[in-house]
Backbone as numpy.savetxt, mean C-alpha at the origin, in Angstrom:
# Nx Ny Nz CAx CAy CAz Cx Cy Cz
5.21 -12.45 -26.93 4.90 -12.88 -25.58 3.49 -13.46 -25.60
3.31 -14.52 -24.83 2.01 -15.19 -24.78 1.47 -15.25 -23.36
0.17 -15.30 -23.30 -0.50 -15.50 -22.02 -0.58 -17.00 -21.78
-0.24 -17.43 -20.56 -0.28 -18.86 -20.23 -1.72 -19.33 -20.10
-1.88 -20.65 -19.98 -3.23 -21.22 -19.81 -3.87 -20.75 -18.51
-3.06 -20.27 -17.56 -3.58 -19.74 -16.29 -3.82 -18.23 -16.36
-3.64 -17.64 -17.55 -3.87 -16.21 -17.70 -2.71 -15.35 -17.24
-1.52 -15.94 -17.13 -0.35 -15.22 -16.63 0.54 -14.76 -17.78
1.25 -13.67 -17.52 2.23 -13.16 -18.46 3.41 -12.64 -17.64
4.61 -12.77 -18.18 5.80 -12.29 -17.48 6.10 -10.87 -17.92
6.21 -9.96 -16.95 6.58 -8.58 -17.26 8.09 -8.56 -17.45
8.59 -8.09 -18.57 10.03 -8.08 -18.80 10.78 -7.34 -17.69
11.96 -7.85 -17.37 12.76 -7.31 -16.27 13.02 -5.82 -16.41
13.35 -5.35 -17.61 13.65 -3.93 -17.77 12.43 -3.05 -17.47
11.24 -3.54 -17.79 10.02 -2.79 -17.47 9.75 -2.82 -15.97
9.92 -4.00 -15.35 9.74 -4.09 -13.88 10.70 -3.15 -13.18
11.94 -3.12 -13.62 12.95 -2.27 -12.99 12.59 -0.79 -13.17
12.25 -0.41 -14.39 11.93 0.99 -14.69 10.71 1.48 -13.89
9.75 0.59 -13.69 8.52 0.97 -12.99 8.55 0.68 -11.50
9.65 0.09 -11.02 9.75 -0.22 -9.59 8.81 -1.32 -9.15
8.57 -2.28 -10.03 7.68 -3.40 -9.70 8.50 -4.53 -9.10
8.47 -4.63 -7.79 9.21 -5.66 -7.06 8.30 -6.85 -6.79
8.88 -8.00 -6.40 8.02 -9.13 -6.04 7.02 -8.72 -4.95
5.82 -9.20 -5.07 4.71 -8.94 -4.13 4.13 -7.54 -4.24
4.55 -6.76 -5.25 3.94 -5.45 -5.48 2.51 -5.66 -5.95
1.58 -4.96 -5.33 0.18 -5.03 -5.76 0.02 -4.19 -7.02
-0.67 -4.74 -8.01 -0.90 -4.02 -9.26 -2.40 -3.98 -9.56
-2.77 -3.06 -10.42 -4.16 -2.93 -10.86 -4.19 -2.87 -12.38
-5.26 -3.40 -12.94 -5.46 -3.38 -14.39 -6.67 -2.51 -14.71
-6.60 -1.84 -15.84 -7.76 -1.13 -16.36 -7.68 -1.15 -17.88
-8.79 -0.92 -18.53 -8.85 -0.92 -19.99 -9.16 0.50 -20.45
-8.35 1.00 -21.36 -8.57 2.32 -21.96 -8.46 2.18 -23.47
-9.51 2.51 -24.15 -9.55 2.47 -25.61 -9.03 1.15 -26.17
-9.47 0.05 -25.56 -9.09 -1.27 -26.03 -7.70 -1.72 -25.63
-7.01 -0.93 -24.81 -5.67 -1.30 -24.34 -5.73 -1.65 -22.86
-4.95 -2.63 -22.47 -4.86 -3.02 -21.06 -3.73 -2.23 -20.43
-4.04 -1.54 -19.34 -3.06 -0.73 -18.61 -2.80 -1.43 -17.27
-1.53 -1.66 -16.97 -1.12 -2.23 -15.69 -0.39 -1.14 -14.93
-0.75 -0.94 -13.67 -0.07 0.07 -12.86 -0.03 -0.40 -11.41
0.86 0.23 -10.64 0.90 -0.08 -9.22 -0.44 0.27 -8.61
-0.94 -0.62 -7.77 -2.21 -0.36 -7.09 -1.99 0.68 -5.99
-3.01 1.49 -5.72 -2.88 2.43 -4.60 -2.62 1.66 -3.32
-1.74 2.20 -2.50 -1.40 1.50 -1.26 -2.57 1.53 -0.30
-2.85 0.38 0.27 -3.89 0.27 1.29 -3.26 0.61 2.63
-3.90 1.47 3.38 -3.41 1.83 4.69 -3.85 0.76 5.69
-2.90 0.17 6.38 -3.22 -0.85 7.37 -3.63 -0.19 8.68
-4.24 -0.96 9.55 -4.64 -0.44 10.86 -3.42 0.05 11.63
-2.31 -0.67 11.52 -1.09 -0.27 12.21 -0.57 1.06 11.70
-0.59 1.24 10.38 -0.12 2.49 9.79 -1.03 3.65 10.20
-2.34 3.38 10.27 -3.27 4.42 10.71 -3.00 4.81 12.15
-2.68 3.84 13.00 -2.36 4.14 14.40 -1.13 5.01 14.50
-0.12 4.69 13.72 1.11 5.48 13.74 0.82 6.91 13.28
0.02 7.06 12.24 -0.33 8.40 11.76 -1.08 9.18 12.84
-2.02 8.52 13.53 -2.74 9.19 14.62 -1.79 9.62 15.72
-0.84 8.76 16.05 0.13 9.09 17.10 0.98 10.28 16.70
1.41 10.31 15.46 2.23 11.44 15.00 1.44 12.74 15.07
0.19 12.71 14.64 -0.64 13.92 14.70 -0.87 14.33 16.15
-1.12 13.38 17.02 -1.37 13.68 18.43 -0.14 14.29 19.07
1.02 13.79 18.73 2.26 14.30 19.32 2.48 15.75 18.92
2.07 16.12 17.72 2.23 17.50 17.28 1.33 18.45 18.06
0.18 17.96 18.50 -0.77 18.81 19.21 -0.54 18.87 20.71
-0.08 17.79 21.28 0.03 17.75 22.74 1.07 16.72 23.15
1.54 16.86 24.33 2.45 15.86 24.91 1.60 14.81 25.60
1.71 13.56 25.18 0.92 12.49 25.76 1.81 11.60 26.62
1.21 11.06 27.67 1.93 10.11 28.51 2.06 8.79 27.76
2.94 7.93 28.24 3.11 6.61 27.64 1.79 5.84 27.67
1.07 5.92 28.79 -0.22 5.22 28.89 -1.21 5.73 27.84
-1.23 7.02 27.62 -2.14 7.59 26.62 -1.75 7.15 25.22
-0.46 7.11 24.94 0.01 6.65 23.63 -0.36 5.19 23.40
-0.17 4.36 24.43 -0.53 2.94 24.31 -2.03 2.77 24.10
-2.82 3.58 24.79 -4.27 3.51 24.62 -4.66 3.86 23.18
-3.97 4.83 22.59 -4.25 5.19 21.19 -3.93 4.03 20.26
-2.82 3.35 20.50 -2.44 2.25 19.60 -3.39 1.07 19.74
-3.99 0.92 20.91 -4.92 -0.19 21.15 -6.34 0.17 20.75
-6.57 1.45 20.47 -7.92 1.88 20.13 -8.79 2.13 21.34
-8.17 2.21 22.54 -8.93 2.50 23.76 -9.37 3.96 23.75
-10.56 4.22 24.21 -11.06 5.59 24.32 -11.11 6.00 25.78
-9.97 6.06 26.39 -9.93 6.42 27.81 -9.83 7.90 28.00
């Protein structure tokens, strides 16, 4: 296998399948003892995902009105 002039290499299908590397999967590279290691990058939490997590935690602690839930998703501090 060769690296292209653009620095690209094709990961063989069986390795992509075994590792769950789908199109658009974020990956990270690191070097260990002269070897290049490719792995799935840690997932970045989006603002939307953080809002959902806050809502789930809030629901466990208290019953919130629809207005209060919407304020949480918008980042309002009412």
